[in-house]
Backbone as CSV, one residue per row, in Angstrom:
resi,resn,N_x,N_y,N_z,CA_x,CA_y,CA_z,C_x,C_y,C_z
1,MET,-185.161,146.659,62.911,-184.759,145.709,63.960,-183.891,144.586,63.382
2,ALA,-184.293,144.105,62.175,-183.518,143.048,61.525,-182.108,143.539,61.231
3,HIS,-182.009,144.818,60.805,-180.697,145.391,60.511,-179.838,145.460,61.773
4,LEU,-180.486,145.830,62.913,-179.781,145.926,64.184,-179.276,144.563,64.627
5,ARG,-180.140,143.544,64.450,-179.735,142.190,64.828,-178.555,141.719,63.981
6,ALA,-178.621,142.023,62.685,-177.540,141.625,61.788,-176.237,142.312,62.169
7,GLN,-176.347,143.619,62.535,-175.165,144.373,62.933,-174.564,143.811,64.219
8,THR,-175.470,143.474,65.167,-175.021,142.898,66.434,-174.327,141.559,66.220
9,LEU,-174.905,140.731,65.303,-174.317,139.433,65.012,-172.942,139.599,64.385
10,PHE,-172.806,140.598,63.480,-171.514,140.849,62.839,-170.452,141.212,63.865
11,VAL,-170.804,142.110,64.805,-169.876,142.522,65.852,-169.474,141.340,66.710
12,LEU,-170.447,140.470,67.040,-170.180,139.298,67.865,-169.228,138.343,67.155
13,VAL,-169.482,138.102,65.854,-168.634,137.186,65.095,-167.215,137.713,64.998
14,VAL,-167.088,139.028,64.709,-165.773,139.635,64.627,-165.057,139.549,65.970
15,GLY,-165.795,139.826,67.053,-165.220,139.757,68.391,-164.728,138.372,68.731
16,LEU,-165.535,137.350,68.374,-165.128,135.980,68.633,-163.905,135.611,67.812
17,ALA,-163.858,136.117,66.565,-162.699,135.841,65.718,-161.436,136.420,66.322
18,ILE,-161.541,137.649,66.873,-160.384,138.277,67.500,-159.954,137.498,68.729
19,LEU,-160.946,137.083,69.550,-160.618,136.318,70.744,-159.982,134.983,70.394
20,ASP,-160.366,134.416,69.245,-159.841,133.127,68.843,-158.376,133.217,68.416
21,ARG,-157.939,134.408,68.052,-156.588,134.577,67.526,-155.543,134.671,68.632
22,THR,-155.924,135.175,69.799,-154.988,135.269,70.916,-155.677,134.761,72.178
23,PHE,-154.914,134.117,73.039,-155.524,133.642,74.269,-154.488,133.540,75.371
24,VAL,-154.962,133.517,76.582,-154.103,133.359,77.749,-154.566,132.122,78.491
25,VAL,-153.672,131.196,78.721,-154.022,129.984,79.446,-153.046,129.771,80.587
26,ALA,-153.479,129.037,81.584,-152.608,128.704,82.705,-152.992,127.329,83.234
27,ASN,-153.273,126.421,82.308,-153.784,125.116,82.683,-153.045,124.042,81.886
28,PHE,-152.090,123.390,82.532,-151.257,122.422,81.829,-152.053,121.214,81.344
29,ASP,-152.888,120.635,82.221,-153.537,119.382,81.853,-154.572,119.533,80.756
30,LYS,-155.088,120.731,80.536,-156.069,120.945,79.476,-155.447,121.450,78.182
31,ASN,-154.263,122.045,78.279,-153.677,122.692,77.099,-152.367,122.070,76.641
32,MET,-151.895,121.032,77.354,-150.661,120.352,76.997,-150.906,118.861,76.759
33,ILE,-150.027,118.277,75.963,-150.038,116.843,75.671,-148.716,116.240,76.144
34,ILE,-148.775,115.073,76.782,-147.553,114.371,77.184,-146.952,113.714,75.957
35,THR,-145.693,113.998,75.680,-145.034,113.411,74.511,-144.166,112.218,74.879
36,TRP,-143.591,112.199,76.072,-142.926,111.011,76.584,-142.761,111.120,78.098
37,GLY,-142.603,109.941,78.710,-142.455,109.895,80.162,-143.772,110.072,80.900
38,LYS,-144.815,109.401,80.437,-146.154,109.575,81.013,-146.165,109.420,82.526
39,HIS,-145.430,108.461,83.036,-145.442,108.189,84.474,-144.440,109.057,85.239
40,HIS,-143.805,109.986,84.538,-142.848,110.892,85.172,-143.332,112.336,85.130
41,ILE,-144.606,112.522,84.865,-145.163,113.867,84.718,-146.387,114.036,85.606
42,GLY,-146.454,115.178,86.274,-147.645,115.550,87.013,-148.165,116.876,86.482
43,MET,-149.399,116.904,86.018,-150.028,118.138,85.544,-151.347,118.297,86.274
44,ASN,-151.466,119.395,87.011,-152.672,119.647,87.784,-153.007,121.122,87.698
45,GLY,-153.910,121.457,86.782,-154.272,122.861,86.608,-153.078,123.683,86.180
46,GLY,-152.704,124.648,87.008,-151.599,125.534,86.680,-150.256,125.046,87.168
47,ASN,-150.159,123.789,87.583,-148.910,123.249,88.118,-148.381,122.107,87.257
48,LEU,-147.060,122.092,87.079,-146.399,121.066,86.284,-145.239,120.490,87.082
49,ARG,-145.071,119.194,86.984,-143.959,118.499,87.648,-143.316,117.560,86.630
50,LEU,-142.044,117.802,86.309,-141.295,116.951,85.395,-140.260,116.161,86.191
51,VAL,-140.167,114.866,85.919,-139.289,113.978,86.684,-138.339,113.252,85.732
52,LEU,-137.112,113.102,86.176,-136.103,112.327,85.457,-135.467,111.332,86.414
53,ASP,-135.440,110.071,86.015,-134.631,109.084,86.718,-133.928,108.222,85.670
54,LYS,-133.265,107.180,86.076,-132.463,106.401,85.134,-133.318,105.705,84.090
55,SER,-134.589,105.506,84.386,-135.457,104.797,83.443,-136.027,105.703,82.363
56,ALA,-136.253,106.998,82.680,-136.885,107.885,81.701,-136.868,109.331,82.166
57,GLY,-137.000,110.224,81.201,-137.226,111.637,81.479,-138.682,111.954,81.225
58,SER,-138.987,113.202,80.895,-140.380,113.576,80.692,-140.476,114.813,79.803
59,ALA,-141.588,114.896,79.054,-141.755,116.021,78.137,-143.224,116.244,77.812
60,ILE,-143.577,117.516,77.599,-144.924,117.890,77.179,-144.824,118.894,76.039
61,ARG,-145.947,119.078,75.327,-146.043,120.126,74.321,-147.467,120.659,74.282
62,SER,-147.591,121.874,73.774,-148.911,122.479,73.684,-149.732,121.818,72.580
63,LYS,-151.047,121.875,72.719,-151.934,121.303,71.705,-151.968,122.159,70.444
64,VAL,-151.752,123.461,70.604,-151.839,124.371,69.462,-150.487,125.041,69.219
65,ALA,-150.331,125.595,68.017,-149.116,126.324,67.650,-149.433,127.808,67.531
66,HIS,-148.388,128.620,67.573,-148.531,130.072,67.509,-147.538,130.656,66.508
67,LEU,-147.850,131.855,66.060,-146.914,132.643,65.273,-146.987,134.078,65.774
68,PHE,-145.952,134.506,66.461,-145.823,135.824,67.060,-146.645,135.972,68.348
69,GLY,-146.094,136.739,69.259,-146.742,136.996,70.536,-145.767,136.783,71.677
70,SER,-146.296,136.381,72.822,-145.485,136.226,74.014,-145.898,134.956,74.751
71,VAL,-144.904,134.134,75.081,-145.150,132.886,75.808,-144.297,132.900,77.058
72,GLU,-144.899,132.591,78.188,-144.153,132.645,79.444,-144.478,131.461,80.342
73,MET,-143.538,131.154,81.237,-143.740,130.100,82.225,-142.869,130.400,83.437
74,LEU,-143.405,130.125,84.615,-142.607,130.172,85.837,-141.986,128.799,86.029
75,ILE,-140.674,128.758,86.259,-139.965,127.481,86.357,-139.066,127.475,87.583
76,LYS,-139.067,126.351,88.283,-138.113,126.095,89.362,-137.280,124.894,88.954
77,LEU,-135.969,125.081,88.892,-135.087,124.058,88.360,-134.711,123.004,89.404
78,VAL,-134.116,121.919,88.922,-133.692,120.804,89.765,-132.676,121.292,90.794
79,PRO,-132.933,121.097,92.088,-131.979,121.548,93.113,-130.846,120.556,93.319
80,GLY,-129.818,120.994,94.043,-128.728,120.099,94.408,-127.868,119.721,93.223
81,ASN,-127.381,118.493,93.229,-126.504,118.018,92.165,-127.341,117.614,90.955
82,SER,-127.437,118.519,89.995,-128.228,118.274,88.786,-127.337,118.080,87.570
83,ALA,-126.048,117.822,87.789,-125.095,117.655,86.685,-125.605,116.628,85.688
84,GLY,-125.467,116.937,84.410,-125.881,116.025,83.349,-127.317,116.191,82.907
85,THR,-128.128,116.873,83.695,-129.543,117.038,83.358,-129.759,118.341,82.589
86,VAL,-130.794,118.345,81.766,-131.206,119.552,81.047,-132.709,119.720,81.183
87,ALA,-133.118,120.879,81.675,-134.528,121.265,81.653,-134.691,122.217,80.469
88,ALA,-135.613,121.922,79.582,-135.787,122.712,78.373,-137.187,123.317,78.318
89,TYR,-137.253,124.530,77.812,-138.513,125.247,77.607,-138.333,126.028,76.313
90,TYR,-139.113,125.674,75.298,-138.822,126.244,73.990,-140.044,126.194,73.069
91,LEU,-139.916,126.895,71.955,-140.913,126.884,70.893,-140.297,126.190,69.687
92,SER,-141.082,125.394,68.959,-140.524,124.728,67.792,-141.611,124.322,66.813
93,SER,-141.280,124.420,65.526,-142.100,123.831,64.482,-141.526,122.449,64.181
94,THR,-141.925,121.842,63.075,-141.459,120.492,62.753,-140.721,120.488,61.415
95,GLY,-140.025,119.403,61.145,-139.361,119.238,59.863,-137.903,119.658,59.892
96,SER,-137.178,119.309,58.837,-135.754,119.607,58.769,-135.479,121.098,58.631
97,ALA,-136.424,121.843,58.074,-136.273,123.297,57.933,-137.092,124.011,59.000
98,HIS,-137.028,123.498,60.224,-137.896,123.998,61.284,-137.375,125.300,61.879
99,ASP,-138.280,126.021,62.552,-137.930,127.181,63.364,-137.964,126.758,64.826
100,GLU,-137.163,127.424,65.656,-137.102,127.060,67.069,-136.497,128.210,67.872
101,ILE,-137.052,128.450,69.056,-136.524,129.463,69.974,-136.383,128.793,71.335
102,ASP,-135.164,128.780,71.889,-134.870,127.939,73.049,-134.469,128.687,74.311
103,PHE,-134.967,128.157,75.423,-134.358,128.285,76.737,-133.990,126.859,77.152
104,GLU,-132.732,126.616,77.492,-132.334,125.342,78.070,-131.503,125.627,79.313
105,PHE,-131.718,124.832,80.339,-131.051,125.052,81.619,-130.162,123.853,81.902
106,LEU,-128.851,124.062,81.788,-127.883,122.979,81.916,-127.511,122.796,83.379
107,GLY,-127.656,121.571,83.857,-127.465,121.269,85.270,-126.046,121.478,85.748
108,ASN,-125.860,121.319,87.048,-124.585,121.641,87.677,-124.255,120.657,88.784
109,ALA,-122.975,120.560,89.078,-122.567,119.847,90.279,-122.850,120.759,91.468
110,THR,-123.134,120.187,92.604,-123.478,120.982,93.783,-122.425,122.048,94.045
111,GLY,-122.883,123.269,94.196,-121.975,124.372,94.439,-121.574,125.113,93.174
112,GLN,-121.925,124.563,92.018,-121.610,125.210,90.744,-122.888,125.820,90.166
113,PRO,-122.789,126.916,89.434,-123.997,127.559,88.923,-124.577,126.858,87.701
114,TYR,-125.883,126.999,87.526,-126.545,126.556,86.309,-126.031,127.371,85.125
115,THR,-126.308,126.879,83.912,-126.074,127.648,82.696,-127.415,127.856,82.001
116,ILE,-127.754,129.112,81.738,-128.939,129.437,80.944,-128.494,129.481,79.487
117,HIS,-128.928,128.517,78.726,-128.503,128.333,77.341,-129.638,128.785,76.411
118,THR,-129.347,129.700,75.503,-130.356,130.166,74.551,-129.879,129.881,73.129
119,ASN,-130.846,129.656,72.233,-130.513,129.399,70.837,-131.728,129.735,69.975
120,ILE,-131.490,129.910,68.685,-132.590,130.171,67.761,-132.281,129.480,66.438
121,PHE,-133.297,128.836,65.878,-133.215,128.220,64.561,-134.198,128.937,63.639
122,ALA,-133.790,129.149,62.391,-134.685,129.693,61.378,-134.488,128.891,60.105
123,GLN,-135.555,128.238,59.655,-135.512,127.390,58.458,-134.405,126.345,58.563
124,GLY,-134.291,125.771,59.757,-133.356,124.676,59.991,-131.955,125.090,60.373
125,LYS,-131.648,126.371,60.328,-130.309,126.836,60.657,-130.254,127.322,62.099
126,GLY,-129.370,126.712,62.892,-129.211,127.105,64.288,-127.796,127.591,64.552
127,ASN,-127.141,126.978,65.532,-125.761,127.347,65.899,-125.643,128.818,66.283
128,ARG,-126.661,129.316,66.999,-126.657,130.718,67.421,-126.776,130.790,68.947
129,GLU,-125.909,130.112,69.629,-126.020,129.981,71.075,-125.470,131.208,71.815
130,GLU,-126.171,131.588,72.854,-125.656,132.521,73.852,-125.952,131.912,75.210
131,GLN,-124.983,132.018,76.141,-125.140,131.404,77.456,-124.875,132.422,78.558
132,PHE,-125.574,132.198,79.682,-125.490,133.102,80.820,-125.438,132.302,82.109
133,ARG,-124.783,132.862,83.127,-124.920,132.357,84.485,-126.083,133.097,85.133
134,PRO,-126.941,132.412,85.845,-128.029,133.132,86.527,-127.495,134.017,87.640
135,TRP,-128.129,135.155,87.807,-127.753,136.108,88.846,-128.647,135.934,90.068
136,PHE,-129.212,134.741,90.204,-130.116,134.369,91.289,-130.041,132.854,91.425
137,ASN,-130.624,132.319,92.458,-130.673,130.861,92.623,-131.941,130.347,91.939
138,PRO,-131.819,129.675,90.794,-133.014,129.256,90.049,-133.689,128.010,90.602
139,THR,-133.180,127.513,91.752,-133.730,126.275,92.310,-134.541,126.479,93.588
140,ASN,-134.434,127.667,94.194,-135.131,127.853,95.478,-136.417,128.643,95.344
141,GLY,-136.858,128.861,94.102,-138.116,129.553,93.861,-138.412,129.582,92.376
142,PHE,-139.582,130.052,92.027,-139.999,130.109,90.635,-139.576,131.430,90.005
143,HIS,-139.068,131.347,88.766,-138.667,132.532,88.026,-139.335,132.527,86.662
144,ASN,-139.616,133.730,86.165,-140.352,133.881,84.917,-139.406,133.871,83.722
145,TYR,-139.682,132.969,82.792,-138.918,132.897,81.547,-139.891,133.133,80.394
146,THR,-139.676,134.214,79.666,-140.593,134.634,78.611,-139.879,134.720,77.274
147,ILE,-140.535,134.193,76.247,-140.073,134.340,74.872,-141.084,135.232,74.156
148,HIS,-140.595,136.348,73.651,-141.455,137.275,72.901,-140.911,137.404,71.485
149,TRP,-141.798,137.243,70.504,-141.321,137.437,69.134,-142.432,138.020,68.256
150,ASN,-141.992,138.831,67.327,-142.899,139.512,66.404,-142.192,139.661,65.062
151,PRO,-142.795,140.339,64.099,-142.128,140.464,62.792,-140.791,141.210,62.849
152,SER,-140.506,141.912,63.939,-139.284,142.711,64.018,-138.151,142.027,64.766
153,GLU,-138.471,141.301,65.861,-137.408,140.775,66.705,-137.904,139.649,67.600
154,VAL,-136.954,138.853,68.076,-137.186,137.857,69.122,-136.443,138.343,70.356
155,VAL,-137.111,138.301,71.524,-136.479,138.740,72.766,-136.680,137.659,73.830
156,TRP,-135.594,137.319,74.524,-135.641,136.391,75.657,-135.642,137.227,76.939
157,PHE,-136.598,136.987,77.829,-136.695,137.707,79.098,-136.544,136.732,80.262
158,VAL,-135.881,137.180,81.320,-135.828,136.449,82.586,-136.312,137.397,83.677
159,ASP,-137.400,137.037,84.328,-138.007,137.886,85.366,-138.223,139.314,84.865
160,GLY,-138.661,139.426,83.620,-138.983,140.736,83.056,-137.807,141.502,82.491
161,THR,-136.590,140.980,82.647,-135.401,141.644,82.119,-134.966,140.967,80.825
162,PRO,-134.831,141.712,79.731,-134.367,141.096,78.485,-132.894,140.716,78.602
163,ILE,-132.536,139.555,78.063,-131.133,139.129,78.094,-130.562,138.965,76.696
164,ARG,-131.440,138.889,75.696,-130.962,138.649,74.335,-132.004,139.115,73.325
165,VAL,-131.519,139.584,72.167,-132.389,139.999,71.069,-131.847,139.426,69.767
166,PHE,-132.754,138.956,68.908,-132.393,138.548,67.549,-133.335,139.264,66.600
167,ARG,-132.807,140.178,65.802,-133.623,141.015,64.929,-133.841,140.371,63.555
168,ASN,-134.887,140.838,62.893,-135.247,140.341,61.578,-134.458,141.073,60.490
169,TYR,-133.524,140.356,59.870,-132.774,140.874,58.728,-133.032,140.001,57.498
170,GLU,-134.249,139.523,57.385,-134.610,138.641,56.288,-134.365,139.303,54.921
171,LYS,-134.614,140.591,54.820,-134.418,141.309,53.550,-132.963,141.331,53.128
172,GLU,-132.067,141.011,54.068,-130.641,140.964,53.749,-130.128,139.529,53.662
173,GLY,-131.070,138.603,53.509,-130.703,137.212,53.288,-130.479,136.379,54.524
174,ILE,-130.849,136.908,55.704,-130.680,136.177,56.966,-132.036,135.609,57.373
175,ALA,-132.127,134.292,57.493,-133.411,133.648,57.793,-133.954,134.104,59.135
176,TYR,-135.286,134.206,59.218,-135.971,134.662,60.434,-137.216,133.806,60.629
177,PRO,-137.559,133.462,61.872,-138.722,132.595,62.125,-140.054,133.353,62.015
178,ASN,-140.602,133.422,60.826,-141.849,134.169,60.635,-142.831,133.507,59.683
179,LYS,-142.614,132.244,59.357,-143.504,131.585,58.397,-143.969,130.207,58.845
180,GLN,-143.661,129.827,60.091,-144.074,128.525,60.600,-144.634,128.664,62.007
181,GLY,-145.763,128.029,62.246,-146.313,128.006,63.588,-145.456,127.133,64.487
182,MET,-145.268,127.563,65.725,-144.449,126.801,66.665,-145.259,126.441,67.907
183,LYS,-145.128,125.213,68.341,-145.751,124.772,69.586,-144.795,125.006,70.746
184,VAL,-145.341,124.969,71.959,-144.565,125.193,73.171,-144.196,123.835,73.773
185,PHE,-142.939,123.662,74.147,-142.446,122.405,74.701,-141.781,122.643,76.051
186,ALA,-141.853,121.651,76.923,-141.098,121.652,78.180,-140.662,120.213,78.440
187,SER,-139.412,120.042,78.892,-138.919,118.686,79.095,-137.798,118.672,80.136
188,LEU,-137.542,117.495,80.649,-136.431,117.246,81.564,-135.791,115.940,81.130
189,TRP,-134.499,115.976,80.801,-133.861,114.789,80.224,-132.387,114.722,80.570
190,ASN,-131.814,113.543,80.311,-130.403,113.306,80.599,-129.555,113.658,79.378
191,ALA,-128.594,114.551,79.559,-127.697,114.939,78.467,-126.266,114.999,78.990
192,ASP,-125.877,113.986,79.751,-124.556,114.070,80.391,-123.398,113.855,79.418
193,ASP,-123.701,113.651,78.132,-122.642,113.587,77.135,-122.140,114.977,76.749
194,TRP,-122.906,116.050,77.155,-122.462,117.405,76.790,-122.877,118.497,77.769
195,ALA,-123.874,118.256,78.608,-124.533,119.344,79.328,-123.661,120.026,80.380
196,THR,-122.908,119.281,81.149,-122.142,119.864,82.255,-120.653,119.764,81.979
197,GLN,-120.033,120.930,81.831,-118.594,121.015,81.530,-118.227,120.153,80.321
198,GLY,-119.056,120.302,79.278,-118.776,119.587,78.033,-118.873,118.087,78.126
199,GLY,-119.600,117.593,79.116,-119.766,116.152,79.291,-118.781,115.519,80.251
200,ARG,-117.907,116.343,80.823,-116.912,115.787,81.752,-117.536,115.366,83.078
201,VAL,-118.630,116.026,83.469,-119.316,115.674,84.715,-120.598,114.933,84.357
202,LYS,-120.711,113.694,84.807,-121.835,112.838,84.445,-122.964,112.914,85.475
203,THR,-124.117,112.427,85.058,-125.275,112.378,85.943,-125.031,111.390,87.081
204,ASN,-125.285,111.836,88.301,-125.158,110.967,89.472,-126.546,110.409,89.784
205,TRP,-126.794,109.186,89.344,-128.139,108.627,89.465,-128.529,108.318,90.906
206,THR,-127.573,108.339,91.826,-127.940,108.150,93.230,-128.723,109.349,93.751
207,GLN,-128.661,110.478,93.020,-129.401,111.676,93.405,-130.822,111.696,92.835
208,ALA,-131.143,110.744,91.963,-132.462,110.693,91.341,-133.534,110.304,92.369
209,PRO,-134.786,110.687,92.156,-135.291,111.362,90.961,-134.988,112.863,90.969
210,PHE,-134.728,113.392,89.784,-134.544,114.823,89.598,-135.902,115.421,89.233
211,VAL,-136.200,116.560,89.823,-137.534,117.156,89.625,-137.410,118.632,89.284
212,ALA,-138.078,119.040,88.213,-138.234,120.453,87.861,-139.727,120.756,87.866
213,GLU,-140.077,121.988,88.223,-141.484,122.354,88.340,-141.803,123.589,87.500
214,GLY,-143.045,123.638,87.031,-143.516,124.783,86.275,-144.847,125.282,86.803
215,ARG,-145.086,126.564,86.584,-146.361,127.184,86.960,-146.718,128.262,85.937
216,ARG,-147.959,128.601,85.881,-148.479,129.761,85.171,-147.973,129.873,83.734
217,TYR,-148.204,128.808,82.991,-147.935,128.870,81.558,-148.957,129.789,80.908
218,LYS,-148.474,130.762,80.158,-149.360,131.696,79.472,-148.893,131.919,78.041
219,ALA,-149.829,131.892,77.123,-149.531,132.205,75.726,-150.442,133.345,75.289
220,ARG,-149.869,134.520,75.161,-150.597,135.667,74.606,-150.082,135.833,73.185
221,ALA,-150.573,134.966,72.315,-149.949,134.820,71.004,-150.990,134.507,69.940
222,CYS,-150.566,134.683,68.689,-151.453,134.457,67.557,-151.592,132.962,67.292
223,LEU,-152.809,132.506,67.196,-153.075,131.093,66.958,-152.762,130.734,65.508
224,TRP,-151.886,129.764,65.336,-151.509,129.317,63.996,-152.644,128.516,63.373
225,GLN,-153.088,128.958,62.204,-154.175,128.281,61.501,-153.774,127.938,60.071
226,GLY,-152.503,127.645,59.898,-152.011,127.304,58.574,-151.385,128.504,57.876
227,PRO,-151.018,128.357,56.602,-150.332,129.416,55.866,-151.030,130.770,55.887
228,VAL,-152.353,130.785,56.036,-153.076,132.060,56.097,-152.596,132.915,57.267
229,SER,-152.064,132.265,58.299,-151.613,132.989,59.493,-150.339,133.796,59.237
230,ILE,-149.579,133.435,58.219,-148.341,134.168,57.926,-148.650,135.649,57.722
231,LYS,-149.713,135.929,57.017,-150.105,137.321,56.790,-150.932,137.861,57.939
232,GLN,-151.888,137.067,58.401,-152.815,137.544,59.440,-152.097,137.879,60.748
233,CYS,-151.176,137.041,61.168,-150.519,137.247,62.461,-149.534,138.409,62.436
234,ALA,-149.149,138.839,61.234,-148.219,139.952,61.108,-148.902,141.251,60.715
235,ASP,-150.212,141.220,60.563,-150.966,142.385,60.086,-151.107,143.430,61.187
236,PRO,-150.482,144.599,61.058,-150.557,145.618,62.112,-151.911,146.318,62.191
237,THR,-152.783,146.095,61.206,-154.109,146.744,61.234,-155.119,145.939,62.051
238,ILE,-154.768,144.709,62.442,-155.663,143.885,63.255,-155.423,144.221,64.723
239,LYS,-156.455,144.683,65.406,-156.313,145.180,66.775,-155.738,144.146,67.727
240,SER,-156.102,142.898,67.547,-155.632,141.872,68.488,-154.146,141.558,68.328
241,ASN,-153.547,142.003,67.225,-152.112,141.769,67.011,-151.287,142.825,67.744
242,TRP,-151.385,142.831,69.063,-150.715,143.853,69.863,-149.196,143.838,69.679
243,TRP,-148.634,142.670,69.349,-147.188,142.516,69.206,-146.632,143.263,67.983
244,THR,-147.524,143.677,67.068,-147.061,144.423,65.897,-146.969,145.920,66.158
245,SER,-147.351,146.354,67.338,-147.251,147.770,67.681,-145.791,148.217,67.618
246,PRO,-145.525,149.436,67.112,-144.145,149.935,67.047,-143.431,149.899,68.399
247,SER,-144.183,149.977,69.484,-143.559,149.966,70.813,-142.909,148.629,71.135
248,PHE,-143.257,147.573,70.383,-142.662,146.249,70.609,-141.598,145.905,69.568
249,SER,-141.244,146.878,68.728,-140.236,146.622,67.703,-138.833,146.995,68.157
250,GLN,-138.731,147.601,69.347,-137.440,148.042,69.851,-137.510,148.118,71.375
251,LEU,-136.487,147.658,72.061,-136.465,147.753,73.516,-136.395,149.211,73.950
252,THR,-136.953,149.496,75.121,-136.881,150.841,75.671,-135.474,151.099,76.219
253,ARG,-135.172,152.355,76.527,-133.864,152.679,77.106,-133.632,151.932,78.409
254,SER,-134.691,151.864,79.220,-134.576,151.159,80.501,-134.292,149.676,80.287
255,GLN,-134.994,149.060,79.346,-134.767,147.647,79.050,-133.357,147.416,78.514
256,LEU,-132.913,148.306,77.639,-131.562,148.190,77.089,-130.495,148.276,78.180
257,ALA,-130.689,149.212,79.102,-129.719,149.389,80.189,-129.665,148.143,81.061
258,ARG,-130.829,147.580,81.386,-130.869,146.381,82.210,-130.247,145.187,81.481
259,MET,-130.531,145.074,80.194,-129.969,143.974,79.428,-128.454,144.079,79.331
260,GLN,-127.957,145.267,79.073,-126.515,145.446,78.958,-125.802,145.093,80.256
261,LYS,-126.437,145.388,81.380,-125.857,145.047,82.677,-125.754,143.529,82.843
262,ILE,-126.806,142.820,82.450,-126.794,141.363,82.550,-125.755,140.772,81.606
263,ARG,-125.709,141.267,80.397,-124.772,140.736,79.406,-123.323,141.003,79.808
264,ALA,-123.093,142.155,80.406,-121.732,142.494,80.834,-121.281,141.656,82.032
265,GLY,-122.218,141.344,82.923,-121.848,140.669,84.161,-122.037,139.170,84.193
266,PHE,-122.917,138.625,83.326,-123.293,137.219,83.480,-123.254,136.399,82.196
267,MET,-122.927,137.021,81.090,-122.835,136.280,79.836,-121.510,135.521,79.778
268,ILE,-121.572,134.224,79.436,-120.351,133.414,79.412,-120.022,132.882,78.026
269,TYR,-120.954,132.986,77.076,-120.671,132.555,75.706,-121.529,133.331,74.725
270,ASP,-120.903,133.771,73.627,-121.583,134.480,72.550,-121.026,133.938,71.243
271,TYR,-121.864,133.260,70.483,-121.393,132.653,69.241,-120.787,133.673,68.286
272,CYS,-121.240,134.908,68.386,-120.716,135.942,67.500,-119.296,136.374,67.862
273,LYS,-118.764,135.882,68.983,-117.391,136.184,69.357,-116.487,134.959,69.254
274,ASP,-117.049,133.852,68.797,-116.309,132.600,68.716,-115.683,132.453,67.329
275,THR,-114.607,133.193,67.094,-113.977,133.189,65.775,-113.345,131.841,65.439
276,ASN,-112.863,131.128,66.446,-112.267,129.812,66.199,-113.307,128.835,65.661
277,ARG,-114.485,128.887,66.230,-115.547,127.969,65.823,-115.913,128.154,64.352
278,PHE,-116.003,129.403,63.926,-116.429,129.695,62.557,-115.245,129.988,61.630
279,LYS,-114.026,129.717,62.151,-112.799,129.898,61.348,-112.730,131.285,60.711
280,GLY,-113.181,132.266,61.474,-113.083,133.647,61.040,-114.184,134.114,60.114
281,VAL,-114.988,133.191,59.586,-116.104,133.564,58.702,-117.373,133.586,59.554
282,MET,-117.659,134.739,60.148,-118.727,134.822,61.127,-120.105,134.854,60.465
283,PRO,-121.135,134.349,61.163,-122.502,134.439,60.644,-122.864,135.882,60.301
284,SER,-123.634,136.053,59.247,-123.929,137.395,58.730,-124.559,138.314,59.762
285,GLU,-125.422,137.751,60.624,-126.132,138.603,61.587,-125.198,139.191,62.636
286,CYS,-124.008,138.591,62.779,-123.079,139.073,63.808,-122.571,140.484,63.526
287,SER,-122.655,140.925,62.285,-122.216,142.275,61.937,-123.372,143.273,61.940
288,LYS,-124.567,142.802,62.322,-125.756,143.659,62.318,-126.111,144.099,63.747
289,ARG,-126.755,145.229,63.848,-127.247,145.705,65.147,-128.431,144.831,65.569
290,GLN,-128.359,144.304,66.769,-129.456,143.480,67.270,-130.344,144.217,68.266
291,PHE,-129.838,145.216,68.940,-130.646,145.927,69.938,-130.184,147.365,70.070
């Protein structure tokens, strides 16, 4: 009987350890911290409200960090004339050599489309922007924006459709975000020095307050517990590390077809095609297969 109890306790401890490594949450006020704009933020269970006016913007971040997995949020962007404003949803570590994976939504003058701005930093190196026009109205309803990353690739999804992939070519000297835990951030702020038409269109404060909303924040990701997580979160023998499955190392044919359609029809900027910017010396990853 003592042996049975010990065996049962072992199974329970292992089970709890696995559950502790990945979790799904949908509660902003319990799992997020206000970083600025306290009086411009509403968090109530699974609902988030970010406000920007001339006095302040607003921002939150998760209490915990992750390494690998999938993070998603439903977002409804600022309606009407949102020129000069930026709603951001991203993952980031800290420090000058930080890692970061971005969704940023650049506002528009009424009648003009938003810009979905994506970027990735690895060990402090960024300048990897890709931009898209939305193929839907992102202000009249909530849309799902998901960041998925594992030891093989980072994928940006919009409503379940992949729009961008960044693969791991670390063995060839290209930095990849796989050694730092990243927290989840969401913010709404004024960036009229660059956000809309390169800063030519400024924020119209008579339209304030500007409001963006979020719902159903979920993190199905490995909990960062310090340097030990670098190995643990990438270990394919750990059952809870579902993101290490070979099926998540490459997009399916259907996903590829859908992504190519979006990229062909709605992509407006690709840093890998901006030869003037890099004076002909393109970033190394631009010559590599990404998807």
